[in-house]
PDB file of the backbone (N, CA, C, O) and the ligand in Angstrom, with CONECT records:
HET     ZN  A 101       1
ATOM      1  N   MET A   1      18.082 -18.245  14.267  1.00  0.00           N
ATOM      2  CA  MET A   1      17.932 -18.133  12.904  1.00  0.00           C
ATOM      3  C   MET A   1      17.011 -19.097  12.320  1.00  0.00           C
ATOM      4  O   MET A   1      16.535 -19.968  13.047  1.00  0.00           O
ATOM      5  N   GLY A   2      16.741 -19.042  11.219  1.00  0.00           N
ATOM      6  CA  GLY A   2      15.587 -19.749  10.519  1.00  0.00           C
ATOM      7  C   GLY A   2      14.298 -19.397  11.018  1.00  0.00           C
ATOM      8  O   GLY A   2      13.373 -20.203  10.918  1.00  0.00           O
ATOM      9  N   ASN A   3      14.121 -18.150  11.605  1.00  0.00           N
ATOM     10  CA  ASN A   3      12.939 -17.716  12.166  1.00  0.00           C
ATOM     11  C   ASN A   3      12.426 -16.666  11.188  1.00  0.00           C
ATOM     12  O   ASN A   3      12.654 -15.468  11.360  1.00  0.00           O
ATOM     13  N   LEU A   4      11.717 -17.149  10.142  1.00  0.00           N
ATOM     14  CA  LEU A   4      11.263 -16.395   9.070  1.00  0.00           C
ATOM     15  C   LEU A   4       9.788 -16.022   9.330  1.00  0.00           C
ATOM     16  O   LEU A   4       8.863 -16.653   8.817  1.00  0.00           O
ATOM     17  N   ALA A   5       9.618 -14.996  10.127  1.00  0.00           N
ATOM     18  CA  ALA A   5       8.295 -14.542  10.357  1.00  0.00           C
ATOM     19  C   ALA A   5       7.754 -13.914   9.094  1.00  0.00           C
ATOM     20  O   ALA A   5       8.519 -13.395   8.281  1.00  0.00           O
ATOM     21  N   THR A   6       6.345 -13.955   8.903  1.00  0.00           N
ATOM     22  CA  THR A   6       5.897 -13.228   7.735  1.00  0.00           C
ATOM     23  C   THR A   6       5.242 -12.023   8.101  1.00  0.00           C
ATOM     24  O   THR A   6       4.290 -12.032   8.882  1.00  0.00           O
ATOM     25  N   HIS A   7       5.713 -10.932   7.559  1.00  0.00           N
ATOM     26  CA  HIS A   7       5.521  -9.572   7.933  1.00  0.00           C
ATOM     27  C   HIS A   7       4.459  -8.989   7.316  1.00  0.00           C
ATOM     28  O   HIS A   7       4.123  -9.420   6.213  1.00  0.00           O
ATOM     29  N   TYR A   8       3.796  -7.979   7.882  1.00  0.00           N
ATOM     30  CA  TYR A   8       2.720  -7.446   7.405  1.00  0.00           C
ATOM     31  C   TYR A   8       3.009  -6.279   6.391  1.00  0.00           C
ATOM     32  O   TYR A   8       3.714  -5.358   6.804  1.00  0.00           O
ATOM     33  N   ASP A   9       2.585  -6.235   5.250  1.00  0.00           N
ATOM     34  CA  ASP A   9       3.030  -5.190   4.280  1.00  0.00           C
ATOM     35  C   ASP A   9       1.809  -4.689   3.658  1.00  0.00           C
ATOM     36  O   ASP A   9       1.477  -5.211   2.594  1.00  0.00           O
ATOM     37  N   PRO A  10       1.153  -3.843   4.107  1.00  0.00           N
ATOM     38  CA  PRO A  10      -0.056  -3.349   3.837  1.00  0.00           C
ATOM     39  C   PRO A  10      -0.283  -2.654   2.357  1.00  0.00           C
ATOM     40  O   PRO A  10      -1.345  -2.508   1.751  1.00  0.00           O
ATOM     41  N   PHE A  11       0.832  -2.334   2.032  1.00  0.00           N
ATOM     42  CA  PHE A  11       0.824  -1.501   0.674  1.00  0.00           C
ATOM     43  C   PHE A  11       1.439  -2.543  -0.379  1.00  0.00           C
ATOM     44  O   PHE A  11       1.736  -2.062  -1.473  1.00  0.00           O
ATOM     45  N   SER A  12       1.629  -3.686  -0.215  1.00  0.00           N
ATOM     46  CA  SER A  12       2.043  -4.668  -1.323  1.00  0.00           C
ATOM     47  C   SER A  12       0.963  -4.760  -2.194  1.00  0.00           C
ATOM     48  O   SER A  12      -0.226  -4.687  -1.885  1.00  0.00           O
ATOM     49  N   ASN A  13       1.500  -4.947  -3.436  1.00  0.00           N
ATOM     50  CA  ASN A  13       0.306  -5.413  -4.520  1.00  0.00           C
ATOM     51  C   ASN A  13       1.030  -6.461  -5.345  1.00  0.00           C
ATOM     52  O   ASN A  13       1.969  -6.163  -6.083  1.00  0.00           O
ATOM     53  N   PRO A  14       0.601  -7.609  -5.210  1.00  0.00           N
ATOM     54  CA  PRO A  14       1.177  -8.609  -5.977  1.00  0.00           C
ATOM     55  C   PRO A  14       1.160  -8.511  -7.504  1.00  0.00           C
ATOM     56  O   PRO A  14       1.884  -9.206  -8.216  1.00  0.00           O
ATOM     57  N   ASN A  15       0.296  -7.613  -7.960  1.00  0.00           N
ATOM     58  CA  ASN A  15       0.355  -7.466  -9.388  1.00  0.00           C
ATOM     59  C   ASN A  15       1.399  -6.338 -10.038  1.00  0.00           C
ATOM     60  O   ASN A  15       1.616  -6.103 -11.226  1.00  0.00           O
ATOM     61  N   ASP A  16       1.965  -5.728  -8.858  1.00  0.00           N
ATOM     62  CA  ASP A  16       2.963  -4.778  -9.503  1.00  0.00           C
ATOM     63  C   ASP A  16       4.203  -4.721  -8.381  1.00  0.00           C
ATOM     64  O   ASP A  16       4.150  -4.326  -7.217  1.00  0.00           O
ATOM     65  N   ASP A  17       5.372  -5.268  -9.156  1.00  0.00           N
ATOM     66  CA  ASP A  17       6.558  -5.461  -8.449  1.00  0.00           C
ATOM     67  C   ASP A  17       7.093  -4.204  -7.774  1.00  0.00           C
ATOM     68  O   ASP A  17       7.769  -4.260  -6.747  1.00  0.00           O
ATOM     69  N   GLU A  18       6.760  -3.049  -8.397  1.00  0.00           N
ATOM     70  CA  GLU A  18       7.393  -1.812  -7.914  1.00  0.00           C
ATOM     71  C   GLU A  18       6.797  -1.246  -6.487  1.00  0.00           C
ATOM     72  O   GLU A  18       7.354  -0.399  -5.788  1.00  0.00           O
ATOM     73  N   THR A  19       5.562  -1.887  -6.211  1.00  0.00           N
ATOM     74  CA  THR A  19       4.865  -1.485  -5.038  1.00  0.00           C
ATOM     75  C   THR A  19       5.243  -2.149  -3.755  1.00  0.00           C
ATOM     76  O   THR A  19       4.790  -1.780  -2.671  1.00  0.00           O
ATOM     77  N   PHE A  20       6.250  -3.334  -3.931  1.00  0.00           N
ATOM     78  CA  PHE A  20       6.682  -4.152  -2.815  1.00  0.00           C
ATOM     79  C   PHE A  20       7.666  -3.284  -2.021  1.00  0.00           C
ATOM     80  O   PHE A  20       8.615  -2.639  -2.467  1.00  0.00           O
ATOM     81  N   SER A  21       7.243  -3.400  -0.746  1.00  0.00           N
ATOM     82  CA  SER A  21       8.256  -2.772   0.198  1.00  0.00           C
ATOM     83  C   SER A  21       9.462  -3.510   0.552  1.00  0.00           C
ATOM     84  O   SER A  21       9.588  -4.730   0.446  1.00  0.00           O
ATOM     85  N   ASP A  22      10.329  -2.702   0.975  1.00  0.00           N
ATOM     86  CA  ASP A  22      11.620  -3.557   1.343  1.00  0.00           C
ATOM     87  C   ASP A  22      11.504  -3.899   2.836  1.00  0.00           C
ATOM     88  O   ASP A  22      12.281  -4.750   3.268  1.00  0.00           O
ATOM     89  N   TYR A  23      10.694  -3.378   3.602  1.00  0.00           N
ATOM     90  CA  TYR A  23      10.398  -3.534   5.079  1.00  0.00           C
ATOM     91  C   TYR A  23       9.001  -4.040   5.217  1.00  0.00           C
ATOM     92  O   TYR A  23       8.116  -3.818   4.392  1.00  0.00           O
ATOM     93  N   GLY A  24       8.849  -4.781   6.387  1.00  0.00           N
ATOM     94  CA  GLY A  24       7.508  -5.131   6.839  1.00  0.00           C
ATOM     95  C   GLY A  24       7.088  -3.914   7.701  1.00  0.00           C
ATOM     96  O   GLY A  24       7.848  -2.999   8.018  1.00  0.00           O
ATOM     97  N   TYR A  25       6.020  -4.001   7.977  1.00  0.00           N
ATOM     98  CA  TYR A  25       5.308  -2.885   8.728  1.00  0.00           C
ATOM     99  C   TYR A  25       6.061  -2.621  10.205  1.00  0.00           C
ATOM    100  O   TYR A  25       6.078  -1.509  10.734  1.00  0.00           O
ATOM    101  N   CYS A  26       6.593  -3.645  10.704  1.00  0.00           N
ATOM    102  CA  CYS A  26       7.350  -3.452  11.917  1.00  0.00           C
ATOM    103  C   CYS A  26       8.694  -2.905  11.722  1.00  0.00           C
ATOM    104  O   CYS A  26       9.362  -2.658  12.726  1.00  0.00           O
ATOM    105  N   GLY A  27       9.183  -2.680  10.532  1.00  0.00           N
ATOM    106  CA  GLY A  27      10.422  -2.178  10.395  1.00  0.00           C
ATOM    107  C   GLY A  27      11.562  -3.085  10.068  1.00  0.00           C
ATOM    108  O   GLY A  27      12.724  -2.706   9.927  1.00  0.00           O
ATOM    109  N   THR A  28      11.105  -4.406   9.950  1.00  0.00           N
ATOM    110  CA  THR A  28      12.059  -5.398   9.837  1.00  0.00           C
ATOM    111  C   THR A  28      12.242  -5.617   8.251  1.00  0.00           C
ATOM    112  O   THR A  28      11.274  -5.546   7.494  1.00  0.00           O
ATOM    113  N   TYR A  29      13.564  -5.891   7.791  1.00  0.00           N
ATOM    114  CA  TYR A  29      13.931  -5.918   6.536  1.00  0.00           C
ATOM    115  C   TYR A  29      13.304  -7.220   5.961  1.00  0.00           C
ATOM    116  O   TYR A  29      13.322  -8.242   6.647  1.00  0.00           O
ATOM    117  N   ILE A  30      12.697  -7.210   4.606  1.00  0.00           N
ATOM    118  CA  ILE A  30      12.075  -8.351   4.244  1.00  0.00           C
ATOM    119  C   ILE A  30      12.991  -9.169   3.315  1.00  0.00           C
ATOM    120  O   ILE A  30      13.595  -8.596   2.408  1.00  0.00           O
ATOM    121  N   ILE A  31      13.093 -10.303   3.489  1.00  0.00           N
ATOM    122  CA  ILE A  31      13.990 -11.273   2.732  1.00  0.00           C
ATOM    123  C   ILE A  31      13.066 -12.170   1.816  1.00  0.00           C
ATOM    124  O   ILE A  31      12.131 -12.800   2.308  1.00  0.00           O
ATOM    125  N   ASP A  32      13.353 -12.206   0.491  1.00  0.00           N
ATOM    126  CA  ASP A  32      12.558 -12.973  -0.350  1.00  0.00           C
ATOM    127  C   ASP A  32      11.003 -12.797  -0.302  1.00  0.00           C
ATOM    128  O   ASP A  32      10.248 -13.758  -0.450  1.00  0.00           O
ATOM    129  N   GLY A  33      10.614 -11.660  -0.110  1.00  0.00           N
ATOM    130  CA  GLY A  33       9.244 -11.575  -0.008  1.00  0.00           C
ATOM    131  C   GLY A  33       8.405 -12.163   1.185  1.00  0.00           C
ATOM    132  O   GLY A  33       7.247 -12.546   1.015  1.00  0.00           O
ATOM    133  N   ASN A  34       9.053 -12.215   2.420  1.00  0.00           N
ATOM    134  CA  ASN A  34       8.344 -12.919   3.458  1.00  0.00           C
ATOM    135  C   ASN A  34       7.472 -11.737   4.015  1.00  0.00           C
ATOM    136  O   ASN A  34       7.648 -11.395   5.184  1.00  0.00           O
ATOM    137  N   SER A  35       6.594 -11.131   3.281  1.00  0.00           N
ATOM    138  CA  SER A  35       5.689 -10.211   3.858  1.00  0.00           C
ATOM    139  C   SER A  35       4.329 -10.475   3.025  1.00  0.00           C
ATOM    140  O   SER A  35       4.409 -11.112   1.974  1.00  0.00           O
ATOM    141  N   THR A  36       3.144 -10.018   3.459  1.00  0.00           N
ATOM    142  CA  THR A  36       1.981 -10.280   2.914  1.00  0.00           C
ATOM    143  C   THR A  36       0.988  -9.006   3.365  1.00  0.00           C
ATOM    144  O   THR A  36       1.040  -8.352   4.407  1.00  0.00           O
ATOM    145  N   GLY A  37       0.110  -8.877   2.289  1.00  0.00           N
ATOM    146  CA  GLY A  37      -0.967  -7.870   2.749  1.00  0.00           C
ATOM    147  C   GLY A  37      -2.173  -8.530   3.326  1.00  0.00           C
ATOM    148  O   GLY A  37      -3.116  -7.865   3.756  1.00  0.00           O
ATOM    149  N   ASP A  38      -2.152  -9.722   3.339  1.00  0.00           N
ATOM    150  CA  ASP A  38      -3.092 -10.649   3.924  1.00  0.00           C
ATOM    151  C   ASP A  38      -2.898 -10.868   5.542  1.00  0.00           C
ATOM    152  O   ASP A  38      -2.072 -11.658   6.000  1.00  0.00           O
ATOM    153  N   LYS A  39      -3.667 -10.159   6.246  1.00  0.00           N
ATOM    154  CA  LYS A  39      -3.513 -10.281   7.916  1.00  0.00           C
ATOM    155  C   LYS A  39      -3.537 -11.675   8.306  1.00  0.00           C
ATOM    156  O   LYS A  39      -2.871 -12.054   9.270  1.00  0.00           O
ATOM    157  N   ASP A  40      -4.273 -12.485   7.611  1.00  0.00           N
ATOM    158  CA  ASP A  40      -4.524 -13.936   8.324  1.00  0.00           C
ATOM    159  C   ASP A  40      -3.135 -14.557   8.046  1.00  0.00           C
ATOM    160  O   ASP A  40      -2.797 -15.544   8.699  1.00  0.00           O
ATOM    161  N   LEU A  41      -2.356 -14.061   7.160  1.00  0.00           N
ATOM    162  CA  LEU A  41      -1.018 -14.901   7.012  1.00  0.00           C
ATOM    163  C   LEU A  41       0.071 -14.332   7.779  1.00  0.00           C
ATOM    164  O   LEU A  41       1.110 -14.983   7.885  1.00  0.00           O
ATOM    165  N   VAL A  42      -0.048 -13.119   8.363  1.00  0.00           N
ATOM    166  CA  VAL A  42       1.066 -12.685   9.158  1.00  0.00           C
ATOM    167  C   VAL A  42       1.253 -13.224  10.416  1.00  0.00           C
ATOM    168  O   VAL A  42       0.332 -13.389  11.216  1.00  0.00           O
ATOM    169  N   CYS A  43       2.622 -13.555  10.662  1.00  0.00           N
ATOM    170  CA  CYS A  43       2.748 -14.170  11.847  1.00  0.00           C
ATOM    171  C   CYS A  43       3.831 -13.421  12.758  1.00  0.00           C
ATOM    172  O   CYS A  43       4.276 -13.938  13.784  1.00  0.00           O
ATOM    173  N   CYS A  44       4.166 -12.322  12.355  1.00  0.00           N
ATOM    174  CA  CYS A  44       5.289 -11.386  13.007  1.00  0.00           C
ATOM    175  C   CYS A  44       4.352 -10.767  14.133  1.00  0.00           C
ATOM    176  O   CYS A  44       3.285 -10.204  13.886  1.00  0.00           O
ATOM    177  N   LYS A  45       4.841 -10.931  15.287  1.00  0.00           N
ATOM    178  CA  LYS A  45       4.065 -10.271  16.474  1.00  0.00           C
ATOM    179  C   LYS A  45       3.988  -8.793  16.649  1.00  0.00           C
ATOM    180  O   LYS A  45       3.041  -8.134  17.079  1.00  0.00           O
ATOM    181  N   LYS A  46       5.256  -8.359  16.203  1.00  0.00           N
ATOM    182  CA  LYS A  46       5.406  -6.859  16.035  1.00  0.00           C
ATOM    183  C   LYS A  46       4.414  -6.221  14.941  1.00  0.00           C
ATOM    184  O   LYS A  46       3.882  -5.134  15.166  1.00  0.00           O
ATOM    185  N   CYS A  47       4.220  -6.817  13.939  1.00  0.00           N
ATOM    186  CA  CYS A  47       3.453  -6.445  12.868  1.00  0.00           C
ATOM    187  C   CYS A  47       2.111  -6.576  13.334  1.00  0.00           C
ATOM    188  O   CYS A  47       1.431  -5.552  13.259  1.00  0.00           O
ATOM    189  N   ILE A  48       1.488  -7.766  13.870  1.00  0.00           N
ATOM    190  CA  ILE A  48       0.248  -7.838  14.401  1.00  0.00           C
ATOM    191  C   ILE A  48      -0.183  -6.819  15.367  1.00  0.00           C
ATOM    192  O   ILE A  48      -1.359  -6.456  15.380  1.00  0.00           O
ATOM    193  N   LYS A  49       0.680  -6.336  16.170  1.00  0.00           N
ATOM    194  CA  LYS A  49       0.425  -5.393  17.208  1.00  0.00           C
ATOM    195  C   LYS A  49       0.163  -3.954  16.571  1.00  0.00           C
ATOM    196  O   LYS A  49      -0.420  -3.070  17.199  1.00  0.00           O
ATOM    197  N   LYS A  50       0.622  -3.796  15.323  1.00  0.00           N
ATOM    198  CA  LYS A  50       0.323  -2.636  14.587  1.00  0.00           C
ATOM    199  C   LYS A  50      -0.550  -2.652  13.573  1.00  0.00           C
ATOM    200  O   LYS A  50      -0.610  -1.768  12.719  1.00  0.00           O
ATOM    201  N   PHE A  51      -1.343  -3.762  13.621  1.00  0.00           N
ATOM    202  CA  PHE A  51      -2.521  -3.760  12.436  1.00  0.00           C
ATOM    203  C   PHE A  51      -3.325  -2.583  12.520  1.00  0.00           C
ATOM    204  O   PHE A  51      -3.601  -1.959  11.496  1.00  0.00           O
ATOM    205  N   LYS A  52      -3.842  -2.119  13.974  1.00  0.00           N
ATOM    206  CA  LYS A  52      -4.721  -1.095  13.879  1.00  0.00           C
ATOM    207  C   LYS A  52      -4.145   0.066  13.419  1.00  0.00           C
ATOM    208  O   LYS A  52      -4.905   0.855  12.857  1.00  0.00           O
ATOM    209  N   GLN A  53      -2.854   0.393  13.536  1.00  0.00           N
ATOM    210  CA  GLN A  53      -2.077   1.804  13.029  1.00  0.00           C
ATOM    211  C   GLN A  53      -1.981   1.531  11.706  1.00  0.00           C
ATOM    212  O   GLN A  53      -2.172   2.504  10.976  1.00  0.00           O
ATOM    213  N   ALA A  54      -1.707   0.348  11.102  1.00  0.00           N
ATOM    214  CA  ALA A  54      -1.608   0.190   9.675  1.00  0.00           C
ATOM    215  C   ALA A  54      -2.911   0.414   8.881  1.00  0.00           C
ATOM    216  O   ALA A  54      -2.946   0.811   7.716  1.00  0.00           O
ATOM    217  N   ASP A  55      -4.074   0.086   9.713  1.00  0.00           N
ATOM    218  CA  ASP A  55      -5.369   0.141   9.058  1.00  0.00           C
ATOM    219  C   ASP A  55      -5.606   1.679   8.738  1.00  0.00           C
ATOM    220  O   ASP A  55      -5.989   2.121   7.655  1.00  0.00           O
ATOM    221  N   ALA A  56      -5.288   2.466   9.960  1.00  0.00           N
ATOM    222  CA  ALA A  56      -5.561   3.881   9.786  1.00  0.00           C
ATOM    223  C   ALA A  56      -4.637   4.526   8.765  1.00  0.00           C
ATOM    224  O   ALA A  56      -5.087   5.432   8.064  1.00  0.00           O
ATOM    225  N   GLU A  57      -3.360   4.119   8.628  1.00  0.00           N
ATOM    226  CA  GLU A  57      -2.578   4.658   7.591  1.00  0.00           C
ATOM    227  C   GLU A  57      -2.944   4.374   6.148  1.00  0.00           C
ATOM    228  O   GLU A  57      -2.888   5.145   5.191  1.00  0.00           O
ATOM    229  N   LEU A  58      -3.338   3.081   6.192  1.00  0.00           N
ATOM    230  CA  LEU A  58      -3.872   2.543   4.858  1.00  0.00           C
ATOM    231  C   LEU A  58      -5.169   3.288   4.362  1.00  0.00           C
ATOM    232  O   LEU A  58      -5.357   3.505   3.165  1.00  0.00           O
ATOM    233  N   GLN A  59      -5.868   3.586   5.141  1.00  0.00           N
ATOM    234  CA  GLN A  59      -7.231   4.292   5.090  1.00  0.00           C
ATOM    235  C   GLN A  59      -6.785   5.665   4.441  1.00  0.00           C
ATOM    236  O   GLN A  59      -7.138   6.048   3.326  1.00  0.00           O
ATOM    237  N   GLN A  60      -6.026   6.286   5.239  1.00  0.00           N
ATOM    238  CA  GLN A  60      -5.487   7.644   4.970  1.00  0.00           C
ATOM    239  C   GLN A  60      -4.728   7.719   3.421  1.00  0.00           C
ATOM    240  O   GLN A  60      -4.828   8.690   2.672  1.00  0.00           O
ATOM    241  N   ALA A  61      -3.994   6.543   3.136  1.00  0.00           N
ATOM    242  CA  ALA A  61      -3.292   6.658   1.909  1.00  0.00           C
ATOM    243  C   ALA A  61      -4.373   6.310   0.768  1.00  0.00           C
ATOM    244  O   ALA A  61      -4.289   6.752  -0.378  1.00  0.00           O
ATOM    245  N   ARG A  62      -5.235   5.596   1.152  1.00  0.00           N
ATOM    246  CA  ARG A  62      -6.311   5.262   0.032  1.00  0.00           C
ATOM    247  C   ARG A  62      -7.261   6.672  -0.273  1.00  0.00           C
ATOM    248  O   ARG A  62      -7.680   6.980  -1.389  1.00  0.00           O
ATOM    249  N   ASN A  63      -7.456   7.327   0.795  1.00  0.00           N
ATOM    250  CA  ASN A  63      -8.257   8.714   0.766  1.00  0.00           C
ATOM    251  C   ASN A  63      -7.535   9.633  -0.223  1.00  0.00           C
ATOM    252  O   ASN A  63      -8.105  10.204  -1.153  1.00  0.00           O
ATOM    253  N   SER A  64      -6.316   9.720   0.039  1.00  0.00           N
ATOM    254  CA  SER A  64      -5.278  10.827  -0.672  1.00  0.00           C
ATOM    255  C   SER A  64      -5.240  10.183  -2.115  1.00  0.00           C
ATOM    256  O   SER A  64      -5.251  10.894  -3.119  1.00  0.00           O
ATOM    257  N   GLN A  65      -5.199   8.921  -2.166  1.00  0.00           N
ATOM    258  CA  GLN A  65      -5.107   8.312  -3.661  1.00  0.00           C
ATOM    259  C   GLN A  65      -6.387   8.674  -4.405  1.00  0.00           C
ATOM    260  O   GLN A  65      -6.367   9.038  -5.581  1.00  0.00           O
ATOM    261  N   LEU A  66      -7.525   8.559  -3.666  1.00  0.00           N
ATOM    262  CA  LEU A  66      -8.727   8.950  -4.354  1.00  0.00           C
ATOM    263  C   LEU A  66      -8.809  10.331  -4.664  1.00  0.00           C
ATOM    264  O   LEU A  66      -9.373  10.676  -5.702  1.00  0.00           O
ATOM    265  N   LYS A  67      -8.304  11.180  -3.874  1.00  0.00           N
ATOM    266  CA  LYS A  67      -8.279  12.620  -4.065  1.00  0.00           C
ATOM    267  C   LYS A  67      -7.396  12.927  -5.340  1.00  0.00           C
ATOM    268  O   LYS A  67      -7.738  13.747  -6.193  1.00  0.00           O
ATOM    269  N   ASP A  68      -6.191  12.168  -5.389  1.00  0.00           N
ATOM    270  CA  ASP A  68      -5.419  12.235  -6.410  1.00  0.00           C
ATOM    271  C   ASP A  68      -6.111  11.857  -7.909  1.00  0.00           C
ATOM    272  O   ASP A  68      -5.938  12.438  -8.980  1.00  0.00           O
ATOM    273  N   MET A  69      -6.821  10.868  -7.657  1.00  0.00           N
ATOM    274  CA  MET A  69      -7.538  10.471  -8.781  1.00  0.00           C
ATOM    275  C   MET A  69      -8.558  11.394  -9.447  1.00  0.00           C
ATOM    276  O   MET A  69      -8.714  11.657 -10.640  1.00  0.00           O
ATOM    277  N   GLN A  70      -9.251  11.842  -8.292  1.00  0.00           N
ATOM    278  CA  GLN A  70     -10.266  12.770  -8.733  1.00  0.00           C
ATOM    279  C   GLN A  70      -9.605  14.180  -9.291  1.00  0.00           C
ATOM    280  O   GLN A  70     -10.142  14.855 -10.169  1.00  0.00           O
ATOM    281  N   GLY A  71      -8.698  14.427  -8.822  1.00  0.00           N
ATOM    282  CA  GLY A  71      -7.863  15.542  -9.412  1.00  0.00           C
ATOM    283  C   GLY A  71      -7.359  15.374 -10.765  1.00  0.00           C
ATOM    284  O   GLY A  71      -7.242  16.346 -11.511  1.00  0.00           O
ATOM    285  N   PHE A  72      -7.051  14.178 -11.124  1.00  0.00           N
ATOM    286  CA  PHE A  72      -6.548  13.779 -12.479  1.00  0.00           C
ATOM    287  C   PHE A  72      -7.875  13.687 -13.369  1.00  0.00           C
ATOM    288  O   PHE A  72      -7.805  14.062 -14.540  1.00  0.00           O
ATOM    289  N   VAL A  73      -8.907  13.272 -12.930  1.00  0.00           N
ATOM    290  CA  VAL A  73     -10.159  13.127 -13.663  1.00  0.00           C
ATOM    291  C   VAL A  73     -10.644  14.612 -14.008  1.00  0.00           C
ATOM    292  O   VAL A  73     -11.061  14.847 -15.142  1.00  0.00           O
ATOM    293  N   ASP A  74     -10.596  15.522 -13.125  1.00  0.00           N
ATOM    294  CA  ASP A  74     -10.988  16.906 -13.258  1.00  0.00           C
ATOM    295  C   ASP A  74     -10.081  17.513 -14.286  1.00  0.00           C
ATOM    296  O   ASP A  74     -10.574  18.188 -15.190  1.00  0.00           O
ATOM    297  N   PHE A  75      -8.794  17.319 -14.208  1.00  0.00           N
ATOM    298  CA  PHE A  75      -7.785  17.802 -15.022  1.00  0.00           C
ATOM    299  C   PHE A  75      -7.996  17.343 -16.511  1.00  0.00           C
ATOM    300  O   PHE A  75      -7.810  18.123 -17.445  1.00  0.00           O
ATOM    301  N   MET A  76      -8.425  15.935 -16.701  1.00  0.00           N
ATOM    302  CA  MET A  76      -8.636  15.435 -18.064  1.00  0.00           C
ATOM    303  C   MET A  76      -9.927  16.004 -18.511  1.00  0.00           C
ATOM    304  O   MET A  76     -10.028  16.228 -19.717  1.00  0.00           O
ATOM    305  N   GLU A  77     -10.821  16.246 -17.824  1.00  0.00           N
ATOM    306  CA  GLU A  77     -12.289  16.908 -18.204  1.00  0.00           C
ATOM    307  C   GLU A  77     -11.995  18.169 -18.620  1.00  0.00           C
ATOM    308  O   GLU A  77     -12.446  18.587 -19.687  1.00  0.00           O
ATOM    309  N   LYS A  78     -11.241  18.885 -17.863  1.00  0.00           N
ATOM    310  CA  LYS A  78     -11.004  20.319 -18.278  1.00  0.00           C
ATOM    311  C   LYS A  78     -10.166  20.304 -19.521  1.00  0.00           C
ATOM    312  O   LYS A  78     -10.463  21.184 -20.329  1.00  0.00           O
ATOM    313  N   GLU A  79      -9.096  19.427 -19.886  1.00  0.00           N
ATOM    314  CA  GLU A  79      -8.255  19.447 -20.884  1.00  0.00           C
ATOM    315  C   GLU A  79      -9.372  19.037 -22.174  1.00  0.00           C
ATOM    316  O   GLU A  79      -9.369  19.655 -23.238  1.00  0.00           O
ATOM    317  N   LEU A  80     -10.122  18.128 -21.941  1.00  0.00           N
ATOM    318  CA  LEU A  80     -11.012  17.654 -23.040  1.00  0.00           C
ATOM    319  C   LEU A  80     -11.989  18.775 -23.480  1.00  0.00           C
ATOM    320  O   LEU A  80     -12.285  18.983 -24.656  1.00  0.00           O
ATOM    321  N   THR A  81     -12.467  19.488 -22.406  1.00  0.00           N
ATOM    322  CA  THR A  81     -13.295  20.656 -22.665  1.00  0.00           C
ATOM    323  C   THR A  81     -12.647  21.597 -23.743  1.00  0.00           C
ATOM    324  O   THR A  81     -13.169  21.971 -24.793  1.00  0.00           O
ATOM    325  N   ILE A  82     -11.359  21.910 -23.245  1.00  0.00           N
ATOM    326  CA  ILE A  82     -10.759  23.027 -23.910  1.00  0.00           C
ATOM    327  C   ILE A  82     -10.648  22.636 -25.477  1.00  0.00           C
ATOM    328  O   ILE A  82     -10.927  23.370 -26.424  1.00  0.00           O
ATOM    329  N   LYS A  83     -10.163  21.267 -25.525  1.00  0.00           N
ATOM    330  CA  LYS A  83      -9.906  20.885 -26.916  1.00  0.00           C
ATOM    331  C   LYS A  83     -11.251  20.761 -27.655  1.00  0.00           C
ATOM    332  O   LYS A  83     -11.227  20.992 -28.864  1.00  0.00           O
ATOM    333  N   GLU A  84     -12.434  20.421 -27.074  1.00  0.00           N
ATOM    334  CA  GLU A  84     -13.842  20.524 -27.754  1.00  0.00           C
ATOM    335  C   GLU A  84     -13.971  21.906 -28.271  1.00  0.00           C
ATOM    336  O   GLU A  84     -14.421  22.134 -29.394  1.00  0.00           O
ATOM    337  N   GLU A  85     -13.590  22.793 -27.485  1.00  0.00           N
ATOM    338  CA  GLU A  85     -13.892  24.393 -27.680  1.00  0.00           C
ATOM    339  C   GLU A  85     -13.259  24.845 -28.974  1.00  0.00           C
ATOM    340  O   GLU A  85     -13.752  25.631 -29.782  1.00  0.00           O
ATOM    341  N   LYS A  86     -12.131  24.252 -29.048  1.00  0.00           N
ATOM    342  CA  LYS A  86     -11.212  24.873 -30.357  1.00  0.00           C
ATOM    343  C   LYS A  86     -11.800  24.624 -31.670  1.00  0.00           C
ATOM    344  O   LYS A  86     -11.232  25.022 -32.686  1.00  0.00           O
TER     345      LYS A  86
HETATM  346 ZN    ZN A 101       6.910  -7.776  11.371  1.00  0.00          ZN2+
END
């Protein structure tokens, strides 16, 4: 007890409460926000072991996010073009 390790939460975003995960990357339930997206502050050994895996996953998530954003931009541009043509 009293062993509050700081877990790695690569998807956490301090500016947006809704993006906070309930679980650290190792799968441990996070109490009182004892997780961080800053690797230097992580002290959970299980999370540290998964840094590499987390990096790959994060990269993948960012890539698909970029794709989504590009899709949105394309959509908006199409919409604007249609409106301008009317
Ligand atoms: Zn952990």
